[in-house]
N, C-alpha and C positions, 0 to 999 in steps of 0.2 A: 691217167693225170689226174693230180690232187688238184682240189678246187683252187687252193690260194694262187695256183700257175694262171689259171684263168682271170683271177683278178689283176694279177700283174700284166697279162697279154692285153686285157682291157684297159687298164692305166695307160701301157705304151701307147697303144693305137689311139686314145683320146688326145694322147700328148702330141703325137703324129697329126693329127686332124687340127690339133690347136695351132700348129706351126703354121697349118695352110690357112686357118682364118685370121689368128691374131687378136680374138676377143679375150682372153684369159679365162673366160667362163667353163670352156672345155679343161683348160689347166685344171681350174679348180676342182671339176668333176673327175678330173684323172687323179688328182692328189687324194678325194675321197674313195675312189677306187683302190688305190694302194694302201689306204685305212684299211679298207674292207679286206684287202688281201693279206694284211698283218693280222688282222683279226683271225682270219681263216688259217694262218699259219700257226697262230696261239692255239688253235684248236677250239674256237668259238661255233655255235651253231650257225646256219645259213642264214636265219632270222635277225641274229645279233650282227652278222656281215654286212646285211644289208641295213640295218639301223643305223649301224657305224658309217658305213659310206654315205646315206642319207644324210646324218647329222654332220658329217665333216663337210660334205657338200654344200649344203645348205647355209652352214656357218660362215664358209669361204663365200659363197654368192652374196650374202649379206654383207659381207666385209669390204666386196668389190663394190656393190653398188652404192654404201655410204662415201665411198671414194671416187664414185664415177663422176666424170665431168659431164655427163647427160644428165645428172640427177640436181644440179645446180641451175635451176630453172629462174633465177632473180631477173633475166634480162639486164644485166649489167648494174642493178641496183645495189649493189655491195660494193662495186667498182669506185674506188675514190677517184680516178681520172673522169668518169663520167659524171660524178656528183659535182664537179667543178662548175658546171653549166646551169645547175638549180638554182633557182633565185636571181640570174642574171636578165637583164634588160635587154629587148631588141623591137626594131622598128618593123612593123609590117604595113606595107604599101597597098596592098590590093589581096581582098580575100576571095576564093572560088566558092562556087554554090555548094561546094560539099564540105564546106567549113577547113579546107585547107589552103596554104600558101605555100610561095617561094619565096624565101628572104636571104640576103647577105648577112652570113653572122660569121665572127672570128676568120674573116677572108675569105670563106667557103659558101657555097650555095648549099641551102637546107631547106627540107620539108618541115613545115610548120602545120600542127594541127591544134585545133581550138579544143580545149579540155571539155570531154561531154557535160561536166558540170555548169559550163558556162552557157547562158541563154544564147540563142542565134543571133539575138540583136549585138551582141558584143564583138560579132564578126565585121568590124568597121577597122579602118586603117588607124594606126597609132602605135603606141607604146604597150608591150606586152611581157610579162614575166615568164620565164621558163618553170613548169612546175615539174617534169620529168622528161628524161630522155627514153625512147622507145627505138632501139636499133640506129637508126640513122634519123629520126625524125622527133622533133623537138614540141613537147605537147606544154601550151602555154595559155593563161588566163590574162584576162584583161588587167593592166596595171592601175592602180586607182590613187 
């Protein structure tokens, strides 16, 4: 059996595995193997075939990684809806020993954390300004 057939078999096998996993990374590897099969069919040597397979696969994986939602680690910093709260004021009635509190803000209960840049003496009841939103927790500073 000629070498390019093995490349096609490997590409199809990886495509089937991709269907079972659903990650797209195996699909890119399958496309790389198909490119290696094309190189073998065109008469390229084994080293060239492997290099073409590796190059196509690495470029494809890089493209997937750039488009990946897991790469976006901003924590909502770029989300305009999360930025609406930054700069708003709220009233904290009581602080816990761990620099955290529970407040009512916009009709819901929120966890509030005193900004690490603030001194511990700022953890007294009063008005605070939201500096950032981390998940469902508001990080606040004392309003001056």
